[in-house]
Each structure stands twice: as C-alpha cells, then as structure tokens.
N, C-alpha and C positions, 0 to 999 in steps of 0.2 A: 112445222106444217109438213102432212100428210102429203108422200110423195117425193120430197125432197130428200135427197141423198149427199149427205158429205161427203167433200173429193179430198183423197189424200195428196201428201205435199208432194208437189211438181216446180221444178222454177219458175220464176215469177220474170218476164215481162219487162224490157225499160224502165226501171225505176221514175223516170221524167217523162211519161206518154204523159201526165197530165201540164204540163207544159205545152205540149205538142197540142194537146187538146183544148187548151184556154186560146193559143193561139187562131186554133179554128173557128170556135165559137165566137172568137169577135171578128174574125174575116165574112160568118156567116152571117152573124150580122149587120154588120156593111154592108154584106153585099145585098142581104133579102129587104134593107130598107129603102137602097136605091134602084133595085126592082120594082120594087112596092110605087114607086115619085115616077120613075120613068114608063111605063108600061100600062100605069090605071089611073085615070082621073083621080083627081084631089079625094072626091071625099072616099071611094072605095077603096082608095090608096092609103089613106088613113086608119080605116077598120082596120083593114089586111095588114096593116104596120103594128096598131096596138095589141092587137087578137092573134094573130098569126106571126108574130115574130118571138113573142114569148112562148107561144105552143114547140113552136120549130125548135126551137134552144130546149125547152124542157124537153123534148121527146128525143134531141141529141145525147143530154146530162143522163136522160136513165138508160136509153140504148151504151154509153159507156160505164152506169155501173156495174149493169149486168153484164156487162165480159169482165168488168172487174171483180163483181163478184163469185163468176166460173174459174178464177181466175183462182190456184189454192196458193195455201203459205210456201214457201221457200221449206226444203225440207231439215229438220233436225238436227244439229252436229252438234252430237256429246262435248267432241273435244274444243270446240269454239267457244261454247258456252262455258266449259269449263275455263281455258284460257281470259274471256271476258270477265268471268267475274274475281279470279285474278286481281283484273283491272278497280276492281271497284273494293278490294277490301275484304274478299272470303274465298270460299270454297264453292264452285258451281256442282252442282247435283241435282237426279233428275228420279222421278220415279215414273213408269206406264199402268194406266190405270187398265180396271179391267172390260175399259171399251174400247181399249187402245190407245190413250190420248196421252200425249208427253204432256207433265206439267214440271216446271225447273223450280230450281229454288238454291237458298245461296244460303250459306251456313259461317258464322263468323264468330269473333268474341273468343270467352275462353277454354283450353281442351282437358280442364281440372277434370278430373272423374265426380268431383264433388260440386260440379258444376249446375246450377238451373238453370232450366230451358224457358226461354220466351218465344213465341211466336209472331212475328210482326207483320202487320198486313199492312202496302198499298196501299194508294187513294186512287180513285179515276183517273188516268192516262198515266198511267208510273207506274213502274216495275219493281221488285223485289230487291236492284240492283241499289236503287237511292236507295232504300230501309237500311239495306247492309253498309253502304258509304257512311252513313250518319250515325249510327248506332255500332261499329264494329270495333271501336278502342273506347268508348263507354261498356259495351257487354264485356271486353278482356276487365275491364278494372273495376265493375262487379259481380264479377265470376257469372257473367251467366254466356251459356252456348245459346247464339241467335238461330232462328231457323225465319229468314224470309220468300213466301212464296210468290209467283210470280201469277195473280189469277190469269184463267183461260184468254187467250185470245191476246192479252198483253206477256210483251218480251219474249223471251225464246219458248212458252208454254205453247200446248196446242188451242187453237179452235174448240168451243163446246157450245153448240149451235142450240139455242132457247134455251139456255141455262138459268136456274132464279140462285138468289144468293144462296139459299137454303140446300144447293145442292153441292156446296163448293167443301164443308166439313169432312165429306166421302174420298174427295182428291187431298183431305189432309191425314187422315187416317192414315192413310198409305204410307205419307213422308216420315209420320210419327213411327209407323211399324221400322220402317227402313232405319229409320234412325234409331230404335230401340228408347222409346223418348215414350214414358206413361203419364207423367204427373208434368203440367207447363203454364205457365201464364201465354196471355196473348191480351194483346196491344193492336188497334188500328187506328189511323190514321185519315181524316178527309170519308172519304165513300171508303177507306178500309176498314173504318167502325161497323160499318155493315157487317162485313164479312167477318172482323171481330167479335161482333154479337150471336151472328149463328154459329162460330166455333165453342162459346160458351154456352150457349144451347144443346149445342149436341155433342159435347164430350160431358157435361156435368158437372159440378162442384168438386166432385172428387176428383177429377183430372185435372181440368180448369181453372187452377186454383184462385184465378185472380185473373180481372179482366181490363184495359186500359182504354179510357177512348177520346184520343185528341180531334177536337172542332168533329162531331158527330154528328151524323143523322139520324134522322126516324124516319121508319117506313109511310106510303101514304094512307093507309087504314090507319094510324096513330095519329094522324096529321088532322084527317079528317072527323074522326071521333074528337077530338079534343078541339077544334077549330083552329089549328097552328100554319102557319104558312108553310106551302109545299108548291114548288113549283113543277107540280108530276105533270098536271094537265097543259103543260104545255108540248109534252112528251105527244108522237103518233103512235097510237095504241096497235098500231101494226110492227112487225118487226121487220128487219129488213132480206126475211125470208119471201116475204109479197114483193111480187114484181115492182108495185107502182113505190116501195118501198127504194129501190134501189141508185136512188141517188144517195145513198147516203155513203156508198161506197167512191163518188166523187170527193163527197165534204172530204174524207179521208182523206182521199189523196191529197185533197189543197190544202187542208191540217199539220201534215206530216209529211209532204214530199214537193211541196211549189217554195221556191225560192223564194227572199222575201214576207213572205206568210210562216214558212214549217220554222221552229214549232212552235206552238201555239201558247208553249209560257214565255213567248217576249213580250207577250202583248200582256201580261200576269202585270207588269208594272206601270201598266195606265189604268189601272182599279186604283181606289183610294187609299185602303191600304198596302197595293205592291209600289206606289209612286214612295211611301217611307220604308217598305221594305228595302228597296233599291236604295238607299241610303244608307237603310243603319243594319242591315245583312245582305248587302247586295249578291253575297253566296248562294243566297237560298234560290232566287229566280235562276241564275248560272249551273245550280246543281238541278233545277228540275226540270230546264230546258235541255238540258246534259244526258240526261233518263230519257228522257224525251227522244232528242237528234242520233244516241247511239244505243239505247235500249227496247224501248218500248216498238217500234215496227223491225226492227232487225230480220225478223223472216216477210216484213210484206206490210201493207196499212189496211190486209181484206180483214182482219180482227178488229180494230177499230170503227170499219167500218160494218163488224156484226155488231160490236159493242155499246159505241160510243154513246147510242141514241136508242137500246133497248129498251123496249119499255119495263121486258119479262125483267128482269138485272134492273134498271132503276127503281122499280113501282113495285112490283110483284114479288116480293123479298121471298116470300113463303112461308115464315112465322113471324110467334109476336115477340117482341123481346122482353113484353112482363112475364113471360115464362122464365127466364136465364134468371137460374139459383145462384149462380157465385158468387161468394159470400165476401170478395175486396174487389174491392170497382173504382176506378177512378174516374173520372168525368171532367174533361178541362172541355172547357168552350169560350171564345170570344163574343162580350155584348155588341161589338162591334164587327163582326164576322156579315160581309155585304155576300159570299161565297155560300155559305151552309148558314138559314136561318136562327141565331141567338137561341128562339124559342124552342128549338130541338135539345140542345145541348141541357137548358134547362129543366127541359121537361125530364128529362131521364136523371140530372142529379135529384131531382128533387122525387121522381118514382125509388133509385135505389137509396137513397138517405131513410128515406120513410121504410125501409124492408126492414122488418125484425131478424136481426144475426147477420147483417151484414153493414162489414165496415166500408166506408166512403174518403176520399178524400177529391174535395170541389175545385176547382179553379174557374173565376169568370173574370177576365182582363177586358180594360177598357183602355188600352193605350195606343190606339193609332193602328195596330200591326193585324188587326184583325184574321183572316185565316191562316198565314204566318205568326200568329204570339208566339205558340209554341215551338217554334221550328229552332235549330239549336243560334243561341242568343253569342256565344263567345268565339263564333268559326264555325266554317266551313264543317265539323261535325258534332255531337253531342260531350260536354267535358261533366265529370263527375264537381263540377266546382259552382253548377247552376243545378235547378230544380228540375228532374225528368223524371218522366212516368214509368220506366223501370226501373228507379231508382225506389219511387213512393211505391209500388208495390211490395217490390222485395218488405217495404217497413211491413205494411199493412200485413205482408203475409206473415210475420214473425211476432206480431201480437199474438198475444192469448186469450 
C-alpha cells in the first residue's frame, strides 16, 4: 500500500502479550455488560450490550493488531539458523536479496558431485525445516541434493509484504546462483505446489526439468473459468496493510502463541483425515506441530499476520499454470481431501497428461487420509521402500 514503509528487524516484545490481552478482553466484556445493566434502563441496556460490547471488543482487538503490526521481527542470526538446521537434518544457509531481504534455506541429502538437485517447497504455515526432516535420508539414498527454502514470512526468512506467488522464483534464482545449480527438479506439497508451479514456469523446461505436485492447489482464475470449487471468496480482499485488517495480527498471536490453542496443527486431528492420520501415521501431525511451534514463528508471529490471510498471496498468484512447459510432471491428489478440493488435482492431472511431449505420473487415492495421503507412510521420514515423488521424478527424467 502506498505510504506504508516496512521496518527493519528489532527485538520483539513479550511473546505472551496475547494471554494478557485475552484476560483484558474477558474483564472488559464482563465490566461493560455489568455497567450497562446497572446504569441503564432495561431496553437501552440490552441495545447497548448487543451493539456496544462487540464494537468495543472489536476496537480493542484492532488496536492490539495495529500495535503488533508495528513491531518488526526479531533479528536474523545466521549462527542460530545454522544450529537449528542441524536439528532438522540439514545445513542452514541464507541469501540476501537485491532489496535487502533474508531468505533462509536448508541443504541436505547427497554430497556427491554427480548428485541431481531437487528444490522442495513447503506448504502454508510450514517451513523448509519440515521438508528437510522428512526428505533428507531419502535424498541421500537417491543421490539427490535437496534444497528447501522457507518462503517470506515463514521461519527465519524476512517479510515480503504485498508479494505474489509469481515473485518467489526471483528469490530462488539467488539461492541457485549461490549453490551453483543450473539444472534441477522441483516439488511442492499443498500450497507449496503454487510456488513449485511458479518456479517451473519462470525457469523453463531447460533448467527445471521435472515438477512434482503433491495435493495441489489451483489459482482462483482457473477455478472461476472452469467452475471449480474455490474458497478464495471467503478471504478478505484487502490485505493487512489496511488499518481495519490489523486484526490479522491478533489471530496470528492466538494461533501460534496462545496456550491451549497453539500450534494450529494440533487441531488437524479433528478433521476426518486427521483422525485417521493420528491412528495410522501419528508422526505426521506431530511433525507439523513441531515445525509450527519451533520454526514457523521463531522470529515472531507477525509474518503469519501478514501472510496467512493475504489475498495477494493466496488468490492473486500472478501467473497461469497452463503456460508451464516442463516436460516431466507428477500430480498426486487425494479424492477424499477436505483441505484442498480434489478437483484442483484432477484438473492439473488432465491438463498435463493431455499436453504433447509431457511425461506424467498421476495418482488419485481415496484411502481416508485425504490431505495426508502422500505423507511418509513407513515412519517419520520418507524411505526408498515406499513410492515417493522424488523417485518418480528421477524415473521420468531417465526415460528417453
């Protein structure tokens, strides 16, 4: 938004401010209702309570959000990110973009000089740490060098306010330049598939030789054109740069910092596929929650305040997936997915399978695990004994 200036990183205030604020809201609610019915006649008291109490609470939340929005992230400390990456099975690295932003990434897997490279993109409200954790040993066995960036506003990466999905390949270009990578494959999971498609489009088929999409999304423009299910209309059209949208930052604190509520991954077990995943793949939800709690908001919750309800990021991708020319494509979607409409994966599978000169691998399971269908099935990490997207991508690329 014109006139808004992004601040540099400074220390964040007390992480548990949200707890104090929730107590304040409860006390304010009780005090206001009590005052209404003590000081006013019955009818005016009811009217004041019905209108005035919610309005005063909304204003309080808005002021809280504006204050949180003004507080920048904690400073980026390279040594801290590098130590943390080791715990997740990789090497922590970062680049500084031309506009001065930090973008973190983890490197893992094979160190052999003949290793192929795969860039693996995390989903929404996750980080490259989770991707590294579940793929590191698999990549080593497959002789792959894995690179898992954390997109802006996630993990140790800086904010990039007002960004679109189409902007991220410019950040990745700096990462690939630093790593000396020319040819690579890309894989994305959940909302990470949007970034994976943007990467495949930007770098073209000669550099991005294969693309894997695990439970993928489609942009709203495609959904509207083909009358597919989309939840984009439920999002606020304005982003967090507008003053009245500052409640995003209260929601972010509530989701990622409030006791008994954070992290939100813990509530995935209440979804139908989450219940089954809890029984059959208990490590999945545990890993998601661990990544959210330990890495996602390590520099503060403000990143999620800017990003999680962003119309620009979620809806205005800035590109058309039909323009992708990658010649080796994997599309795996779940017919029973309640988090991503299965029609998105079906459309992408049909689109790439019908393109001349494109080799594809398509899976569409319905086994009750929904969004978690293709998460590690034999333990907390992917293994060569199970079918995986990186393994299929290698096979597709090896076909003449």
